[in-house]
C-alpha positions in Angstrom: 151.0 295.6 132.0 154.1 293.5 132.0 154.6 289.8 130.5 156.5 287.3 132.3 159.2 286.0 130.0 161.4 283.3 129.6 164.1 281.7 127.2 161.9 281.0 124.2 163.8 277.7 123.0 161.8 275.5 123.9 158.6 277.3 122.0 158.2 274.4 119.7 157.9 271.7 122.0 155.2 273.6 124.4 153.0 275.0 121.4 153.2 271.7 119.6 151.7 269.6 123.2 149.1 272.3 123.2 148.0 272.0 119.6 148.0 268.2 120.0 146.0 268.2 122.7 143.3 270.7 120.9 143.1 268.9 117.8 142.2 265.7 120.3 139.6 268.1 121.8 138.6 269.6 118.4 137.8 266.4 116.8 135.8 264.9 119.5 133.7 268.2 120.0 133.2 268.2 116.2 132.1 264.6 116.2 130.1 265.0 119.3 128.6 268.0 117.6 127.4 266.2 114.7 126.2 263.1 116.4 123.8 265.5 118.3 122.8 267.2 115.1 122.0 264.0 113.3 120.1 262.8 116.8 117.8 265.6 116.3 117.3 265.2 112.6 116.5 261.1 113.4 114.2 261.9 116.2 112.3 265.3 114.8 112.9 265.6 110.9 112.0 269.0 111.8 113.9 271.9 109.8 112.3 274.3 112.3 113.6 272.3 115.4 117.3 272.1 113.0 117.3 276.0 112.6 116.1 276.2 116.4 119.4 274.2 117.1 121.5 276.1 115.4 120.6 279.6 116.8 121.3 278.2 120.1 124.3 277.4 118.5 125.3 280.7 117.0 124.0 282.8 118.9 126.5 283.0 122.3 129.4 284.3 120.5 127.2 287.4 118.8 125.9 288.1 122.7 128.7 287.3 124.7 131.8 287.7 122.5 132.5 291.0 123.4 132.3 290.5 127.3 134.0 287.6 127.3 137.5 288.9 125.9 137.5 291.7 128.9 137.6 288.3 131.1 139.9 286.5 128.3 142.1 289.8 129.0 141.7 289.6 132.9 142.2 286.3 133.5 145.0 283.7 132.9 144.9 282.2 129.4 145.7 278.7 130.4 142.9 279.2 133.1 140.5 280.2 130.4 141.2 277.8 128.2 141.3 274.9 130.7 137.9 276.4 131.8 136.2 276.4 129.0 137.2 272.7 127.7 135.9 271.0 131.1 132.6 273.2 131.1 132.3 272.3 127.3 133.1 268.5 128.1 130.7 268.8 131.9 127.6 269.7 130.0 128.4 266.9 127.6 128.2 264.8 130.7 124.8 266.1 132.0 123.4 265.8 129.1 124.6 261.9 129.1 122.6 261.5 132.3 119.8 262.3 130.5 119.9 259.7 128.4 120.3 256.9 131.1 117.2 258.2 133.1 115.3 258.2 130.0 114.4 260.2 126.6 115.4 263.8 126.8 113.7 266.2 125.6 114.3 267.8 122.1 114.7 271.2 123.3 116.8 270.3 125.8 119.7 269.1 122.9 119.3 273.0 121.8 119.7 274.2 125.3 122.9 271.6 125.5 124.4 273.1 121.6 124.0 276.5 123.4 125.6 276.0 126.6 128.7 274.3 124.7 128.7 277.1 122.5 129.6 279.3 125.2 132.8 277.5 126.1 134.0 278.2 122.6 133.1 281.9 122.8 136.0 282.1 125.6 138.3 279.4 124.6 139.0 280.8 120.5 140.0 284.2 121.7 142.0 283.0 124.7 144.3 280.6 122.8 144.6 283.2 120.2 145.9 285.5 122.7 147.8 282.7 124.3 149.9 282.4 121.3 151.3 285.5 121.5 153.0 285.1 124.4 154.2 281.6 123.7 155.3 281.8 120.5 158.4 284.2 119.2 156.8 287.2 116.7 158.9 286.0 113.8 157.3 282.8 113.9 153.5 283.5 114.5 152.4 283.0 110.9 154.2 279.5 111.2 152.3 278.8 114.6 148.7 280.1 113.0 149.3 278.1 109.9 149.5 275.6 112.3 146.4 276.1 114.0 144.5 276.0 110.9 145.9 273.2 109.5 144.7 271.6 112.9 141.3 273.1 112.6 140.9 272.1 109.1 141.9 268.3 109.9 139.3 268.3 112.1 136.3 270.0 110.4 137.1 267.2 107.7 137.9 264.0 110.4 135.2 265.7 112.9 131.9 264.3 111.3 133.2 261.2 109.9 133.7 260.1 113.3 130.7 261.6 114.2 128.8 259.4 111.8 131.0 256.4 112.9 130.0 257.0 116.4 126.2 257.4 116.0 126.0 253.9 114.1 128.1 252.0 116.3 127.3 253.8 120.2 124.3 255.0 121.8 124.1 259.0 122.4 124.9 258.9 126.3 128.0 257.0 125.4 129.0 259.3 122.6 128.9 262.5 125.2 131.0 260.5 127.7 133.4 260.5 125.3 133.8 264.5 124.7 134.4 264.9 128.5 137.3 262.1 128.1 139.0 264.0 125.7 138.1 267.7 127.0 140.5 266.5 129.8 143.2 265.0 127.5 143.2 268.6 126.0 143.3 270.2 129.5 146.4 268.1 130.6 148.1 269.1 127.6 147.5 272.8 128.7 148.4 271.9 132.1 151.6 270.8 131.7 152.5 273.6 129.3 154.3 276.8 131.1 152.8 279.5 129.3 153.6 283.1 130.1 151.0 285.2 131.4 150.8 288.9 131.7 151.5 290.9 135.1 148.9 293.7 135.9 150.5 296.0 137.8 149.1 296.7 141.7 147.7 300.2 140.9 145.9 299.5 137.7 142.0 299.7 138.4 139.5 297.2 136.2 136.5 299.2 134.5 134.5 296.9 132.8 133.0 299.1 130.2 136.2 301.3 129.6 137.6 297.7 128.6 135.0 296.9 126.8 135.5 300.1 124.6 139.1 299.9 123.8 138.8 296.7 122.6 136.9 298.4 119.6 139.1 301.6 119.9 142.2 299.0 118.4 140.1 299.0 115.7 139.3 302.9 115.3 143.3 303.2 115.8 144.6 301.0 112.9 143.2 302.4 109.9 144.3 299.3 108.0 143.3 296.9 110.5 139.7 299.1 110.4 139.4 299.2 106.6 140.5 295.1 106.1 137.8 294.6 108.8 134.7 296.3 107.5 135.3 295.1 104.3 136.1 291.2 105.5 132.5 292.1 107.0 130.8 293.2 104.2 132.2 290.4 102.0 131.3 287.9 104.2 127.9 288.9 104.5 127.7 287.6 100.7 130.2 284.3 101.4 129.3 282.9 104.6 125.7 282.1 103.5 127.1 280.1 100.3 127.8 276.9 102.3 124.0 276.8 103.1 123.5 276.8 99.2 126.1 274.6 97.9 124.0 271.3 98.4 121.4 273.3 95.6 124.3 274.1 93.6 125.3 270.7 93.1 121.7 269.0 93.3 120.0 271.4 91.0 122.7 273.1 88.8 124.7 270.2 88.1 122.5 267.6 89.3 124.6 265.2 91.3 123.9 263.5 94.5 125.0 263.5 98.2 128.5 262.0 96.8 129.1 264.6 94.6 128.3 267.5 97.7 130.6 265.2 99.7 133.2 265.7 97.3 132.8 269.7 96.8 132.9 269.4 100.7 136.7 267.4 101.2 137.9 269.2 98.4 137.4 272.5 99.7 138.8 271.2 103.6 142.0 270.2 100.8 142.6 273.5 99.6 142.1 275.2 103.1 145.0 272.6 104.1 147.3 273.8 101.1 146.7 277.3 101.9 147.7 276.7 105.6 150.6 274.5 104.4 151.8 277.1 101.8 151.3 280.0 104.0 153.5 278.6 106.6 156.2 277.5 104.8 156.6 281.1 103.7 156.5 282.3 107.1 159.1 285.4 107.8 159.2 286.0 103.9 155.6 287.8 104.8 156.5 291.1 105.2 153.1 292.9 104.1 150.5 290.8 106.0 147.3 293.1 105.4 148.0 293.0 101.8 148.3 289.0 101.7 145.2 289.1 103.8 143.8 291.3 101.2 144.8 289.0 97.7 142.9 286.1 100.0 139.7 287.8 100.0 140.1 289.6 96.9 140.8 285.3 95.7 137.8 284.4 97.5 136.0 286.6 95.8 137.0 285.6 91.7 136.1 282.3 93.1 132.5 283.1 94.0 131.9 285.0 90.9 133.0 281.5 89.0 131.0 279.2 90.5 128.5 281.3 89.2 128.7 281.0 85.7 130.0 277.6 85.3 127.8 275.7 82.8 125.5 272.6 84.1 127.3 269.6 82.7 129.5 267.0 83.8 133.0 269.3 83.0 131.0 272.5 84.6 131.1 270.0 88.1 134.5 269.0 87.6 135.8 272.7 87.3 133.6 273.6 90.0 135.9 270.8 92.5 138.7 273.0 91.3 137.5 276.2 92.3 136.4 275.2 95.6 139.9 273.6 95.8 141.0 277.5 95.3 138.2 278.9 97.1 139.6 276.8 100.3 142.8 278.0 99.9 141.9 281.5 99.5 140.1 281.2 102.9 143.4 280.5 104.9 145.4 282.9 102.9 143.0 285.4 104.1 142.9 284.5 107.8 146.2 283.7 108.8 147.7 286.6 107.6 144.8 288.5 109.5 145.3 287.1 112.4 148.9 287.0 112.9 148.3 290.8 112.2 146.6 291.4 115.1 149.0 289.1 117.0 151.8 291.5 116.2 150.8 294.8 116.4 147.8 294.6 119.3 149.1 294.5 122.8 148.7 290.9 125.0 146.6 292.7 127.3 144.2 293.6 125.2 143.8 290.7 122.3 141.4 289.1 124.4 139.3 291.9 123.4 140.0 292.2 120.1 139.7 288.8 118.8 136.6 288.4 121.3 135.4 291.5 119.2 136.4 290.4 115.6 134.3 287.1 116.2 130.8 288.7 117.3 131.1 290.8 114.3 132.2 288.0 111.6 129.2 286.1 113.3 126.7 288.6 112.7 127.2 288.0 108.7 125.7 284.8 108.7 122.3 285.5 109.4 122.4 289.1 107.4 123.8 287.2 104.8 121.4 284.2 104.9 118.0 287.1 105.3 119.6 288.4 101.3 120.6 285.0 100.4 117.1 283.0 100.8 115.3 285.4 98.9 117.6 286.4 96.2 118.1 282.1 95.5 114.4 281.9 95.6 113.7 284.5 92.8 116.8 284.4 90.9 118.1 281.2 91.2 121.6 280.2 93.0 124.0 280.8 90.2 122.3 284.4 90.1 123.4 284.7 93.9 126.8 283.2 93.6 127.6 285.7 90.6 126.4 289.0 91.9 127.8 288.1 95.5 131.6 287.8 94.0 130.9 290.8 91.9 130.0 292.8 95.0 132.9 290.6 96.9 135.2 291.9 94.2 134.4 295.6 94.2 134.5 295.8 97.6 137.9 294.3 97.9 139.2 296.6 95.4 138.1 299.8 97.2 139.5 298.5 100.4 142.8 298.0 98.7 142.9 301.9 97.5 141.8 303.4 100.5 144.7 300.9 102.6 147.0 301.9 99.8 146.3 305.3 100.3 146.4 305.4 104.3 143.4 307.2 104.5 
């Protein structure tokens, strides 16, 4: 495969147009997602229904991720992104119609969440692969930092907007707004020329061979393999922590919903700070694997610290400070990781590589919850944070040694 190339002097304008469109789409999707979950919460008050909704929203990435990557690599990145945005908006529009007709069944909301998640399965890898084609190699760190900054901003603003919309508007109009915002994102992508891969005429397509090539990418690069394996192990212990923060705040620190919101906001602020600092360093970062491992190491330390804080007001404010560092560590780990993959993996295989990575990481949440639930129930939330941090720390150290030795 070859890449259609052109002058890169206008890459910033093109990138920022796409980024602005995606910001609008992300905020809208996040707000609608929040509104749908809140609607289910108010209507059913059922933990089982909310768990089912979460399962529907989670499964597409696990089941379809690797297969979606093959199609992302076969098709134009622009086509995949536009189609994914339109599909997600269309599903919301159809569900809005159900509200206009009458009161839709609750199970249909779960189906809608699952179908909307399918759009994300295709959109994420296509966007990451498109950045590689659009942005000069030496500017990838900066571009990925901007992307993460936007993602965190939507993570913080989406629920606020969703809560406001839930209060002021009927659900059908909230759902319609998702389609309107998706059209804005599609327009931003449509007006930007993204270099595309040109497939050779004699090149044959073999779906399962291409699928295996996605796995071989990691097997052939030992550094990437060790980083990915260690990340999966660490994420098994880190991912469930988000579900345990409410218990940490309420039971250990005796806080309320406002204390919990403070923890969530400062975590997002830390992520923004991590993205900003990483982006500012940009070209000065020469060893991206080492920086990513440092971020994972820092994340492990903060997990351990949360498990040893005293149950006092001072302890809570120390928790707030630790969460800022934890949020920053998240992007210090994530941004160099993504950039290393964009720089070292050939563009025609990046869709498969990113899809497989997303699939593997998505598996860590259910595996982690199977461990976190019983452990926290029997020995307490603090014990889980402390032990998880300790295990993650040990795994990170072993991975650092193995990468240094180039095993």
